[in-house]
Structures are given as C-alpha cells and as structure tokens.
Backbone as XML, in Angstrom:
<?xml version="1.0"?>
<chain id="A" units="angstrom">
  <residue number="1" name="MET">
    <atom name="N" x="18.916" y="13.935" z="-22.826"/>
    <atom name="CA" x="17.542" y="13.048" z="-22.657"/>
    <atom name="C" x="17.134" y="13.066" z="-21.393"/>
  </residue>
  <residue number="2" name="HIS">
    <atom name="N" x="15.511" y="13.494" z="-20.419"/>
    <atom name="CA" x="15.608" y="13.253" z="-19.422"/>
    <atom name="C" x="14.536" y="11.627" z="-19.482"/>
  </residue>
  <residue number="3" name="PHE">
    <atom name="N" x="15.295" y="10.966" z="-17.975"/>
    <atom name="CA" x="14.571" y="9.778" z="-17.944"/>
    <atom name="C" x="13.896" y="9.533" z="-16.670"/>
  </residue>
  <residue number="4" name="ASN">
    <atom name="N" x="13.912" y="10.941" z="-16.044"/>
    <atom name="CA" x="13.057" y="11.584" z="-14.459"/>
    <atom name="C" x="11.800" y="10.732" z="-14.818"/>
  </residue>
  <residue number="5" name="GLY">
    <atom name="N" x="10.902" y="11.353" z="-15.932"/>
    <atom name="CA" x="9.370" y="11.152" z="-16.233"/>
    <atom name="C" x="9.381" y="8.922" z="-16.247"/>
  </residue>
  <residue number="6" name="ILE">
    <atom name="N" x="10.077" y="8.308" z="-16.810"/>
    <atom name="CA" x="10.056" y="7.341" z="-17.269"/>
    <atom name="C" x="10.601" y="6.525" z="-15.880"/>
  </residue>
  <residue number="7" name="ILE">
    <atom name="N" x="11.296" y="6.825" z="-15.050"/>
    <atom name="CA" x="11.722" y="6.508" z="-13.734"/>
    <atom name="C" x="10.622" y="6.282" z="-12.916"/>
  </residue>
  <residue number="8" name="VAL">
    <atom name="N" x="9.766" y="7.549" z="-12.445"/>
    <atom name="CA" x="9.164" y="7.430" z="-11.706"/>
    <atom name="C" x="7.812" y="6.956" z="-12.023"/>
  </residue>
  <residue number="9" name="GLY">
    <atom name="N" x="7.692" y="6.683" z="-13.354"/>
    <atom name="CA" x="6.285" y="6.045" z="-13.638"/>
    <atom name="C" x="6.885" y="4.588" z="-14.207"/>
  </residue>
  <residue number="10" name="LEU">
    <atom name="N" x="8.026" y="3.867" z="-13.832"/>
    <atom name="CA" x="8.639" y="2.506" z="-13.554"/>
    <atom name="C" x="7.832" y="2.248" z="-12.266"/>
  </residue>
  <residue number="11" name="ALA">
    <atom name="N" x="8.614" y="3.197" z="-11.461"/>
    <atom name="CA" x="8.620" y="3.068" z="-10.083"/>
    <atom name="C" x="7.346" y="2.878" z="-8.969"/>
  </residue>
  <residue number="12" name="THR">
    <atom name="N" x="6.415" y="3.896" z="-9.960"/>
    <atom name="CA" x="5.066" y="3.707" z="-9.277"/>
    <atom name="C" x="3.932" y="2.551" z="-9.760"/>
  </residue>
  <residue number="13" name="PHE">
    <atom name="N" x="4.488" y="2.044" z="-11.230"/>
    <atom name="CA" x="3.839" y="0.749" z="-11.633"/>
    <atom name="C" x="4.411" y="-0.219" z="-10.807"/>
  </residue>
  <residue number="14" name="LEU">
    <atom name="N" x="5.446" y="-0.412" z="-10.107"/>
    <atom name="CA" x="5.938" y="-1.175" z="-9.444"/>
    <atom name="C" x="5.411" y="-1.335" z="-7.978"/>
  </residue>
  <residue number="15" name="ILE">
    <atom name="N" x="5.560" y="-0.145" z="-7.381"/>
    <atom name="CA" x="5.062" y="0.313" z="-6.000"/>
    <atom name="C" x="3.445" y="-0.064" z="-6.031"/>
  </residue>
  <residue number="16" name="ILE">
    <atom name="N" x="2.954" y="-0.064" z="-7.175"/>
    <atom name="CA" x="1.192" y="-0.281" z="-6.895"/>
    <atom name="C" x="1.315" y="-2.117" z="-7.194"/>
  </residue>
  <residue number="17" name="GLY">
    <atom name="N" x="1.774" y="-2.417" z="-7.550"/>
    <atom name="CA" x="2.104" y="-3.859" z="-8.072"/>
    <atom name="C" x="2.819" y="-4.153" z="-6.430"/>
  </residue>
  <residue number="18" name="ILE">
    <atom name="N" x="3.418" y="-4.151" z="-5.818"/>
    <atom name="CA" x="3.659" y="-4.279" z="-4.782"/>
    <atom name="C" x="2.945" y="-4.420" z="-3.676"/>
  </residue>
  <residue number="19" name="PHE">
    <atom name="N" x="2.112" y="-3.497" z="-3.599"/>
    <atom name="CA" x="1.062" y="-3.339" z="-2.802"/>
    <atom name="C" x="0.229" y="-4.166" z="-2.658"/>
  </residue>
  <residue number="20" name="HIS">
    <atom name="N" x="-0.626" y="-4.030" z="-4.156"/>
    <atom name="CA" x="-1.398" y="-5.280" z="-4.455"/>
    <atom name="C" x="-1.703" y="-6.679" z="-3.166"/>
  </residue>
  <residue number="21" name="PRO">
    <atom name="N" x="-0.876" y="-7.235" z="-3.232"/>
    <atom name="CA" x="-0.579" y="-8.685" z="-2.651"/>
    <atom name="C" x="-0.216" y="-8.676" z="-1.531"/>
  </residue>
  <residue number="22" name="VAL">
    <atom name="N" x="0.184" y="-7.180" z="-1.411"/>
    <atom name="CA" x="1.088" y="-6.991" z="0.482"/>
    <atom name="C" x="-0.601" y="-6.692" z="1.055"/>
  </residue>
  <residue number="23" name="VAL">
    <atom name="N" x="-1.277" y="-6.189" z="0.736"/>
    <atom name="CA" x="-3.117" y="-5.832" z="1.266"/>
    <atom name="C" x="-3.624" y="-7.409" z="1.445"/>
  </residue>
  <residue number="24" name="ILE">
    <atom name="N" x="-3.578" y="-8.148" z="0.522"/>
    <atom name="CA" x="-4.310" y="-8.994" z="0.340"/>
    <atom name="C" x="-4.013" y="-10.113" z="1.550"/>
  </residue>
  <residue number="25" name="LYS">
    <atom name="N" x="-2.429" y="-10.145" z="1.415"/>
    <atom name="CA" x="-1.530" y="-11.095" z="2.987"/>
    <atom name="C" x="-2.085" y="-10.217" z="4.207"/>
  </residue>
  <residue number="26" name="ALA">
    <atom name="N" x="-1.972" y="-9.028" z="4.027"/>
    <atom name="CA" x="-2.068" y="-8.817" z="5.250"/>
    <atom name="C" x="-3.495" y="-8.792" z="5.762"/>
  </residue>
  <residue number="27" name="GLU">
    <atom name="N" x="-4.698" y="-8.429" z="4.817"/>
    <atom name="CA" x="-5.985" y="-8.738" z="5.702"/>
    <atom name="C" x="-5.912" y="-10.192" z="5.877"/>
  </residue>
  <residue number="28" name="TYR">
    <atom name="N" x="-5.779" y="-11.120" z="4.873"/>
    <atom name="CA" x="-5.732" y="-12.616" z="4.966"/>
    <atom name="C" x="-5.037" y="-12.978" z="6.700"/>
  </residue>
  <residue number="29" name="HIS">
    <atom name="N" x="-3.893" y="-12.293" z="7.137"/>
    <atom name="CA" x="-3.461" y="-12.832" z="8.754"/>
    <atom name="C" x="-3.787" y="-11.746" z="9.390"/>
  </residue>
  <residue number="30" name="PHE">
    <atom name="N" x="-3.916" y="-10.687" z="9.240"/>
    <atom name="CA" x="-4.433" y="-9.966" z="10.676"/>
    <atom name="C" x="-5.588" y="-9.019" z="10.151"/>
  </residue>
  <residue number="31" name="GLY">
    <atom name="N" x="-6.330" y="-9.155" z="9.026"/>
    <atom name="CA" x="-7.893" y="-8.457" z="9.091"/>
    <atom name="C" x="-7.445" y="-7.330" z="8.852"/>
  </residue>
  <residue number="32" name="LYS">
    <atom name="N" x="-8.358" y="-6.046" z="9.082"/>
    <atom name="CA" x="-8.203" y="-4.718" z="8.899"/>
    <atom name="C" x="-7.816" y="-4.150" z="9.829"/>
  </residue>
  <residue number="33" name="ARG">
    <atom name="N" x="-7.773" y="-4.936" z="11.149"/>
    <atom name="CA" x="-7.115" y="-4.232" z="12.254"/>
    <atom name="C" x="-5.532" y="-3.592" z="11.971"/>
  </residue>
  <residue number="34" name="CYS">
    <atom name="N" x="-4.776" y="-4.178" z="10.630"/>
    <atom name="CA" x="-3.393" y="-3.796" z="10.735"/>
    <atom name="C" x="-3.489" y="-2.403" z="9.886"/>
  </residue>
  <residue number="35" name="TRP">
    <atom name="N" x="-4.876" y="-1.481" z="9.729"/>
    <atom name="CA" x="-4.860" y="-0.386" z="9.160"/>
    <atom name="C" x="-3.460" y="0.561" z="9.563"/>
  </residue>
  <residue number="36" name="TRP">
    <atom name="N" x="-3.290" y="0.614" z="11.177"/>
    <atom name="CA" x="-2.716" y="1.560" z="11.671"/>
    <atom name="C" x="-1.328" y="1.418" z="11.049"/>
  </residue>
  <residue number="37" name="PHE">
    <atom name="N" x="-0.546" y="0.299" z="10.788"/>
    <atom name="CA" x="0.702" y="0.146" z="9.920"/>
    <atom name="C" x="0.733" y="0.676" z="8.924"/>
  </residue>
  <residue number="38" name="PHE">
    <atom name="N" x="-0.349" y="0.643" z="7.714"/>
    <atom name="CA" x="-0.402" y="1.412" z="6.609"/>
    <atom name="C" x="-0.360" y="2.866" z="6.895"/>
  </residue>
  <residue number="39" name="ALA">
    <atom name="N" x="-0.995" y="3.572" z="7.957"/>
    <atom name="CA" x="-0.996" y="4.894" z="8.489"/>
    <atom name="C" x="0.322" y="5.175" z="8.751"/>
  </residue>
  <residue number="40" name="LEU">
    <atom name="N" x="0.637" y="4.763" z="9.829"/>
    <atom name="CA" x="1.779" y="5.002" z="9.600"/>
    <atom name="C" x="3.346" y="4.963" z="9.039"/>
  </residue>
  <residue number="41" name="ALA">
    <atom name="N" x="3.121" y="3.867" z="8.220"/>
    <atom name="CA" x="4.284" y="4.032" z="6.962"/>
    <atom name="C" x="3.824" y="4.746" z="6.284"/>
  </residue>
  <residue number="42" name="GLY">
    <atom name="N" x="2.608" y="5.206" z="5.901"/>
    <atom name="CA" x="2.256" y="6.286" z="4.837"/>
    <atom name="C" x="2.889" y="7.544" z="5.444"/>
  </residue>
  <residue number="43" name="VAL">
    <atom name="N" x="2.648" y="8.086" z="6.941"/>
    <atom name="CA" x="3.428" y="9.055" z="6.859"/>
    <atom name="C" x="4.835" y="9.180" z="7.461"/>
  </residue>
  <residue number="44" name="ALA">
    <atom name="N" x="5.331" y="8.007" z="7.633"/>
    <atom name="CA" x="6.934" y="8.201" z="7.737"/>
    <atom name="C" x="7.672" y="8.401" z="5.973"/>
  </residue>
  <residue number="45" name="PHE">
    <atom name="N" x="6.836" y="7.670" z="5.224"/>
    <atom name="CA" x="7.008" y="7.949" z="3.635"/>
    <atom name="C" x="6.768" y="9.485" z="3.330"/>
  </residue>
  <residue number="46" name="ALA">
    <atom name="N" x="5.734" y="9.650" z="3.504"/>
    <atom name="CA" x="5.242" y="11.464" z="3.298"/>
    <atom name="C" x="6.321" y="12.624" z="3.827"/>
  </residue>
  <residue number="47" name="VAL">
    <atom name="N" x="6.627" y="12.221" z="5.025"/>
    <atom name="CA" x="7.787" y="12.998" z="5.690"/>
    <atom name="C" x="9.043" y="13.066" z="5.320"/>
  </residue>
  <residue number="48" name="LEU">
    <atom name="N" x="9.321" y="11.782" z="4.747"/>
    <atom name="CA" x="10.824" y="11.188" z="4.011"/>
    <atom name="C" x="10.580" y="12.060" z="3.078"/>
  </residue>
  <residue number="49" name="SER">
    <atom name="N" x="9.651" y="11.992" z="1.860"/>
    <atom name="CA" x="9.256" y="12.849" z="0.661"/>
    <atom name="C" x="9.746" y="14.104" z="0.975"/>
  </residue>
  <residue number="50" name="ILE">
    <atom name="N" x="9.102" y="14.865" z="2.103"/>
    <atom name="CA" x="9.200" y="16.105" z="2.184"/>
    <atom name="C" x="10.611" y="16.837" z="2.178"/>
  </residue>
  <residue number="51" name="PHE">
    <atom name="N" x="11.782" y="15.773" z="3.046"/>
    <atom name="CA" x="13.000" y="16.383" z="3.538"/>
    <atom name="C" x="14.306" y="15.552" z="2.346"/>
  </residue>
  <residue number="52" name="THR">
    <atom name="N" x="13.340" y="14.940" z="1.456"/>
    <atom name="CA" x="14.006" y="14.457" z="0.602"/>
    <atom name="C" x="14.771" y="15.731" z="-1.013"/>
  </residue>
  <residue number="53" name="LYS">
    <atom name="N" x="15.733" y="15.480" z="-0.776"/>
    <atom name="CA" x="16.292" y="16.850" z="-1.964"/>
    <atom name="C" x="16.325" y="16.176" z="-3.519"/>
  </residue>
  <residue number="54" name="SER">
    <atom name="N" x="16.561" y="14.903" z="-3.574"/>
    <atom name="CA" x="16.160" y="14.381" z="-4.971"/>
    <atom name="C" x="14.817" y="14.474" z="-5.306"/>
  </residue>
  <residue number="55" name="LEU">
    <atom name="N" x="14.297" y="14.956" z="-6.818"/>
    <atom name="CA" x="13.028" y="15.193" z="-6.972"/>
    <atom name="C" x="12.089" y="14.024" z="-7.211"/>
  </residue>
  <residue number="56" name="VAL">
    <atom name="N" x="13.438" y="13.280" z="-8.035"/>
    <atom name="CA" x="13.010" y="11.617" z="-8.243"/>
    <atom name="C" x="12.631" y="11.060" z="-7.100"/>
  </residue>
  <residue number="57" name="TRP">
    <atom name="N" x="13.526" y="10.763" z="-6.149"/>
    <atom name="CA" x="13.249" y="10.275" z="-4.991"/>
    <atom name="C" x="11.907" y="10.643" z="-4.009"/>
  </residue>
  <residue number="58" name="SER">
    <atom name="N" x="12.156" y="12.068" z="-3.884"/>
    <atom name="CA" x="10.720" y="12.645" z="-3.167"/>
    <atom name="C" x="9.671" y="12.280" z="-3.982"/>
  </residue>
  <residue number="59" name="THR">
    <atom name="N" x="9.245" y="12.262" z="-5.287"/>
    <atom name="CA" x="8.189" y="11.627" z="-5.809"/>
    <atom name="C" x="8.034" y="10.379" z="-5.266"/>
  </residue>
  <residue number="60" name="ILE">
    <atom name="N" x="8.996" y="9.674" z="-5.822"/>
    <atom name="CA" x="9.038" y="7.847" z="-5.048"/>
    <atom name="C" x="8.346" y="7.873" z="-3.723"/>
  </residue>
  <residue number="61" name="THR">
    <atom name="N" x="8.917" y="8.358" z="-3.172"/>
    <atom name="CA" x="8.675" y="8.407" z="-1.526"/>
    <atom name="C" x="7.215" y="8.967" z="-1.322"/>
  </residue>
  <residue number="62" name="GLY">
    <atom name="N" x="6.524" y="10.420" z="-2.319"/>
    <atom name="CA" x="5.452" y="10.522" z="-2.257"/>
    <atom name="C" x="4.511" y="9.643" z="-2.722"/>
  </residue>
  <residue number="63" name="VAL">
    <atom name="N" x="4.764" y="8.889" z="-3.689"/>
    <atom name="CA" x="3.641" y="7.776" z="-4.471"/>
    <atom name="C" x="3.933" y="6.712" z="-3.174"/>
  </residue>
  <residue number="64" name="THR">
    <atom name="N" x="4.949" y="6.206" z="-2.629"/>
    <atom name="CA" x="4.902" y="5.236" z="-1.688"/>
    <atom name="C" x="3.726" y="5.422" z="-0.369"/>
  </residue>
  <residue number="65" name="ALA">
    <atom name="N" x="3.926" y="6.731" z="0.121"/>
    <atom name="CA" x="3.155" y="7.207" z="0.978"/>
    <atom name="C" x="1.992" y="6.926" z="0.804"/>
  </residue>
  <residue number="66" name="PHE">
    <atom name="N" x="1.151" y="7.604" z="-0.537"/>
    <atom name="CA" x="-0.165" y="7.552" z="-0.745"/>
    <atom name="C" x="-0.911" y="6.450" z="-1.201"/>
  </residue>
  <residue number="67" name="SER">
    <atom name="N" x="0.004" y="5.296" z="-1.392"/>
    <atom name="CA" x="-0.085" y="3.941" z="-2.222"/>
    <atom name="C" x="-0.066" y="3.408" z="-0.410"/>
  </residue>
  <residue number="68" name="CYS">
    <atom name="N" x="0.532" y="3.811" z="0.499"/>
    <atom name="CA" x="-0.034" y="3.065" z="2.036"/>
    <atom name="C" x="-1.262" y="3.811" z="2.627"/>
  </residue>
  <residue number="69" name="PHE">
    <atom name="N" x="-1.449" y="4.895" z="2.221"/>
    <atom name="CA" x="-2.551" y="5.400" z="2.504"/>
    <atom name="C" x="-4.090" y="4.918" z="2.144"/>
  </residue>
  <residue number="70" name="TRP">
    <atom name="N" x="-3.819" y="4.609" z="0.671"/>
    <atom name="CA" x="-5.083" y="4.106" z="-0.104"/>
    <atom name="C" x="-5.115" y="2.039" z="0.553"/>
  </residue>
  <residue number="71" name="SER">
    <atom name="N" x="-4.091" y="1.530" z="0.745"/>
    <atom name="CA" x="-4.155" y="0.513" z="1.010"/>
    <atom name="C" x="-4.883" y="0.492" z="2.302"/>
  </residue>
  <residue number="72" name="ILE">
    <atom name="N" x="-5.011" y="1.340" z="3.186"/>
    <atom name="CA" x="-6.150" y="1.710" z="4.555"/>
    <atom name="C" x="-7.440" y="0.843" z="3.691"/>
  </residue>
  <residue number="73" name="HIS">
    <atom name="N" x="-7.770" y="1.958" z="2.610"/>
    <atom name="CA" x="-9.180" y="1.917" z="1.955"/>
    <atom name="C" x="-9.173" y="-0.282" z="1.686"/>
  </residue>
  <residue number="74" name="GLU">
    <atom name="N" x="-7.986" y="-0.122" z="0.885"/>
    <atom name="CA" x="-8.089" y="-1.748" z="-0.001"/>
    <atom name="C" x="-8.371" y="-2.919" z="1.551"/>
  </residue>
  <residue number="75" name="LEU">
    <atom name="N" x="-8.143" y="-2.285" z="2.557"/>
    <atom name="CA" x="-7.793" y="-3.499" z="3.110"/>
    <atom name="C" x="-9.372" y="-3.660" z="3.595"/>
  </residue>
  <residue number="76" name="ILE">
    <atom name="N" x="-10.281" y="-2.996" z="3.996"/>
    <atom name="CA" x="-11.685" y="-2.708" z="4.222"/>
    <atom name="C" x="-12.414" y="-3.176" z="3.193"/>
  </residue>
  <residue number="77" name="GLU">
    <atom name="N" x="-11.802" y="-2.725" z="1.768"/>
    <atom name="CA" x="-12.500" y="-3.396" z="0.650"/>
    <atom name="C" x="-12.268" y="-5.282" z="0.830"/>
  </residue>
  <residue number="78" name="GLN">
    <atom name="N" x="-10.732" y="-5.219" z="0.941"/>
    <atom name="CA" x="-10.694" y="-6.663" z="1.213"/>
    <atom name="C" x="-11.291" y="-7.580" z="1.498"/>
  </residue>
  <residue number="79" name="GLU">
    <atom name="N" x="-11.551" y="-7.085" z="2.648"/>
    <atom name="CA" x="-12.553" y="-8.199" z="3.591"/>
    <atom name="C" x="-13.943" y="-8.217" z="3.092"/>
  </residue>
  <residue number="80" name="ASN">
    <atom name="N" x="-14.322" y="-7.421" z="2.780"/>
    <atom name="CA" x="-15.177" y="-7.274" z="2.029"/>
    <atom name="C" x="-15.651" y="-7.987" z="0.530"/>
  </residue>
  <residue number="81" name="ARG">
    <atom name="N" x="-14.430" y="-8.342" z="0.162"/>
    <atom name="CA" x="-13.964" y="-9.489" z="-1.121"/>
    <atom name="C" x="-13.998" y="-10.935" z="-0.350"/>
  </residue>
  <residue number="82" name="VAL">
    <atom name="N" x="-13.160" y="-10.985" z="0.578"/>
    <atom name="CA" x="-13.307" y="-12.526" z="1.415"/>
    <atom name="C" x="-15.093" y="-12.671" z="1.963"/>
  </residue>
  <residue number="83" name="ARG">
    <atom name="N" x="-15.608" y="-11.699" z="2.312"/>
    <atom name="CA" x="-16.712" y="-12.054" z="2.878"/>
    <atom name="C" x="-17.759" y="-12.337" z="1.893"/>
  </residue>
  <residue number="84" name="LYS">
    <atom name="N" x="-17.594" y="-11.876" z="0.458"/>
    <atom name="CA" x="-18.651" y="-12.326" z="-0.858"/>
    <atom name="C" x="-17.600" y="-13.572" z="-1.181"/>
  </residue>
  <residue number="85" name="GLY">
    <atom name="N" x="-17.113" y="-14.328" z="-0.619"/>
    <atom name="CA" x="-16.082" y="-15.821" z="-1.304"/>
    <atom name="C" x="-15.305" y="-15.605" z="-2.515"/>
  </residue>
  <residue number="86" name="TRP">
    <atom name="N" x="-14.866" y="-14.367" z="-3.028"/>
    <atom name="CA" x="-14.026" y="-13.622" z="-4.263"/>
    <atom name="C" x="-12.557" y="-14.243" z="-3.463"/>
  </residue>
  <residue number="87" name="PHE">
    <atom name="N" x="-12.236" y="-13.904" z="-2.413"/>
    <atom name="CA" x="-10.705" y="-14.702" z="-2.245"/>
    <atom name="C" x="-10.902" y="-15.545" z="-0.833"/>
  </residue>
  <residue number="88" name="PRO">
    <atom name="N" x="-9.994" y="-16.549" z="-0.541"/>
    <atom name="CA" x="-10.352" y="-17.035" z="0.677"/>
    <atom name="C" x="-9.888" y="-16.434" z="1.777"/>
  </residue>
  <residue number="89" name="ALA">
    <atom name="N" x="-10.731" y="-16.993" z="2.857"/>
    <atom name="CA" x="-10.579" y="-16.664" z="4.117"/>
    <atom name="C" x="-9.323" y="-17.296" z="4.642"/>
  </residue>
  <residue number="90" name="ASN">
    <atom name="N" x="-8.881" y="-16.914" z="5.625"/>
    <atom name="CA" x="-7.844" y="-17.197" z="6.723"/>
    <atom name="C" x="-8.691" y="-18.382" z="7.561"/>
  </residue>
  <residue number="91" name="PRO">
    <atom name="N" x="-8.925" y="-19.180" z="7.806"/>
    <atom name="CA" x="-9.466" y="-20.340" z="9.180"/>
    <atom name="C" x="-9.046" y="-19.902" z="10.330"/>
  </residue>
  <residue number="92" name="LYS">
    <atom name="N" x="-7.586" y="-20.063" z="10.141"/>
    <atom name="CA" x="-7.059" y="-19.417" z="11.630"/>
    <atom name="C" x="-7.864" y="-18.447" z="12.149"/>
  </residue>
  <residue number="93" name="LYS">
    <atom name="N" x="-8.597" y="-17.245" z="11.595"/>
    <atom name="CA" x="-8.413" y="-16.278" z="11.725"/>
    <atom name="C" x="-10.246" y="-16.263" z="12.453"/>
  </residue>
  <residue number="94" name="ASN">
    <atom name="N" x="-10.472" y="-15.803" z="13.276"/>
    <atom name="CA" x="-11.784" y="-15.615" z="14.048"/>
    <atom name="C" x="-13.078" y="-14.571" z="12.992"/>
  </residue>
  <residue number="95" name="GLN">
    <atom name="N" x="-13.137" y="-15.460" z="11.869"/>
    <atom name="CA" x="-14.569" y="-14.509" z="11.197"/>
    <atom name="C" x="-15.357" y="-14.299" z="12.112"/>
  </residue>
  <residue number="96" name="LYS">
    <atom name="N" x="-16.596" y="-13.177" z="11.737"/>
    <atom name="CA" x="-17.264" y="-12.797" z="12.370"/>
    <atom name="C" x="-18.764" y="-12.999" z="11.098"/>
  </residue>
</chain>
C-alpha cells in the first residue's frame, strides 16, 4: 500500500488550517506591512522544496511555500474584513 497521497493530503489540510489563524493574528498585530515575511518564508520553502530528495517532503514544503505566497493576498483581504467590521481591529494599531 502507498500512503504518500494520504500523508501529503493530511499535511496540506494541516498547513492550510494553521495558516488561517496565523494570517488573522499577523494582520491584527502588524497589519499588511508584514507581507514581506510571508514572501521570504515562501521563497525559503520553495528553495527547500527544490533541493529536498524525498518526494513527500518536497511536496509538503512546496505546499507550504505557496501557502505563504497566498497568505500575502489573504493579509490584504483580512485588512478589508477588519475594515468592514467582520473581525476585531487592534485598538493599539494605528487605524486609517
């Protein structure tokens, strides 16, 4: 039996599940100005994916890389959600 697909599927599910609250917390504390962190992490995971010999780990790091890149878009969307009142705004953060 081959479990690679199940392992990658579960890892993808967990990665997406982890990134959702990370984006919310990052926008709450730093706003969208922390986008560069997600970009650097995405590039680092993409490079790691290229040089990883295991297909499963290469796939998981690739999924993590593109989840980081997608998080940049989600930071902007999260800022809009906060502006609409769907999520709480950080009172200590300078709101425009």
